C-alpha positions in Angstrom: 117.6 76.2 112.8 116.1 73.8 110.1 114.7 76.8 108.5 116.1 77.9 105.5 117.6 81.8 105.7 119.1 81.7 102.0 116.0 83.2 100.5 113.3 85.4 102.3 110.4 83.4 103.6 107.3 84.3 106.1 108.5 85.4 109.1 111.7 86.3 107.9 113.3 89.7 108.7 115.3 91.4 105.7 117.7 94.1 105.6 117.0 96.3 102.5 118.4 99.1 101.1 116.5 101.6 99.0 118.5 101.9 95.3 117.6 105.3 94.9 118.2 107.4 98.3 120.1 104.9 100.0 118.2 104.2 103.3 118.1 100.9 104.8 115.6 99.5 106.4 114.4 96.0 108.1 110.8 94.1 107.8 109.8 91.2 109.3 107.6 89.6 107.1 104.1 88.0 109.0 100.7 87.5 108.1 97.9 90.2 107.6 96.9 90.0 110.9 99.9 90.7 112.7 101.1 93.2 110.4 102.1 96.7 112.2 104.7 99.1 109.9 105.4 101.0 113.4 107.3 97.9 114.8 108.3 96.5 111.5 106.2 94.2 110.2 104.8 94.0 107.1 101.8 91.7 105.7 103.3 88.9 103.3 100.5 90.2 100.7 101.8 94.1 100.8 103.9 94.8 97.7 107.1 95.0 98.9 106.7 91.8 100.8 105.5 89.9 97.3 108.6 91.2 95.9 110.5 90.1 98.4 109.7 86.4 99.0 111.7 83.5 97.8 114.7 86.2 96.9 117.9 86.0 98.3 121.0 88.2 99.7 122.4 90.6 96.8 118.7 90.6 94.6 117.6 93.5 93.7 113.9 93.9 93.5 111.5 96.2 91.5 108.3 97.2 93.9 105.5 99.0 92.7 104.3 101.0 95.4 101.4 103.4 95.7 104.2 105.9 95.7 105.8 104.8 92.4 108.4 102.1 91.2 111.2 101.9 94.0 113.9 99.5 93.5 115.4 97.6 97.0 118.7 95.5 97.0 118.4 92.6 100.0 121.5 92.9 102.4 120.5 90.7 105.0 117.9 88.0 106.0 117.6 86.2 109.5 115.0 84.0 110.7 
């Protein structure tokens, strides 16, 4: 209960919405060794996680991925 859930941190679970296609996704930011995309765990070193770190609900982030530029809106942050 002491942790701040107003900003995205390591171990935060973040609900984001792809601004281009409206698709919503949930990701938990974890250490590289714990990353498992199939279970929604992405490495803090991934392009999406790097863009989300320290952002707040309502923020829109631009991410350059191997598939090209993407834009996500942060809908919810939980721990």
